[in-house]
N, C-alpha and C positions, 0 to 999 in steps of 0.2 A: 489595395489588401489583395492578396494572391486568391484567384479564385479556385484555384487547387488544391487550394492548404488542406482544405476537408478531408483529402483520400489519403492522406497518411496515418489520419487519426483513428486510433485503435479504442471504440468505446468498451467500456469498463465500466466494474463499481468494484472497490476495492479503498479499503482504509489505511491511511499513512498516517505518520506523525509530521508538524512542520513545526519549522524554528523562525520567528521575523528576526530580524537583524535589530539588534537595540533592545530585545524585550527579551524578560526572564521565561521560562519554561517553555514549554511543547505544546502545540494545539493538535487536536485528532480531527481529522478533515477525512472526507471523502475525494475519492480522485476518479469521476465522470469519465473522462478520458485522457489516451498518453499518446504522444505522439516522440520522434528520435529529438525532437525542438523544443516539446514543452508540454504542457496539459491545462485541465480545467478540471478544479480545485472545487468543491464544496464545503463550509462548514460556519461553525458561530467566532470567527476570528477577523477583528479589524488590521485589512491592510489597504493600502492605499498604491495606485498606480507609482513605478518606480522601489516600493520597498523590495530591500533584497531579502532572499530566504531561502532554506533549505529542507527539504523534503529525502524522509527516508521512506521509499517506496520497497516494497518486498522483492527481495532476490536483486536488486540493483543496487539500494543503500542507499545515502545518503547524496540528494545532489541539489547545487548551486543553482539560484535562478533569480530573475529581477520578474514582479508583481506587469505584468503587461496589461491588464484592465481587470475591474472589476462591478459587478452588477448584482445588488444584496446581495445574498449569501455565496454567490458563485464568483469564482476571479478565474482569469490565466495567467499562468507562468511559463516565461521562455527561460530553458535550461541553457548555462553557461556553456553546457559540451552537451552533445547530440549523445544521444541513450539507445539501446535495442529495446525498444518498448513489450518487443516479446519474451521479453524476460518473467516481468510481471505477471506473466499469464502462467509462466510452468509452475508445476508443483510446488511444493517448501520441498524444501529437506527433512527426509525423514527422521527421526530421532530414533537412533537406535537402541540406545542404554532405556527407551521405555519402552519400545518394542520388546527387548528382552526380556525385561523385567513382568512384561504382560503374560509371555509365553510361558514364564515360570512359573506365577502363579495361576494360570489356569492349568498346566500340567500338577501342580498342587492339589486343586482343585480349590483355590480360594475363592474366584468367584463364580463356582457350582452354585446353584439352589437343590435343596433336597432330590429331585428327580434326574440330578446328574447334568441339567442341560446349561450353558451360559444365561446368568442371568442379563437384564438389562443394567446398564450404569451409565 
């Protein structure tokens, strides 16, 4: 095993959706670390070494890979193509429609309490 494998990993915690080849539906998993070539996931999903999977990682999209190892609720996935793991840490794109809606309603006073300050929602 490559002793320097851990150097390129980005330890993080984010949620992702995962599909297992041959099964219907999606599983919600935790991504524990991410590297250009793979990831470690955790979740209540039955996978075995060699299973083909697809994982939807935020800001990156659906990634194809193969389960490389399984231990309890954790598993490793080797991606088919390398990725830039830093993209997963980037802020999510903002929803400008939502921002405009909130700004308009603040201006009109819909989110203000009787004292004139914004109330928590």
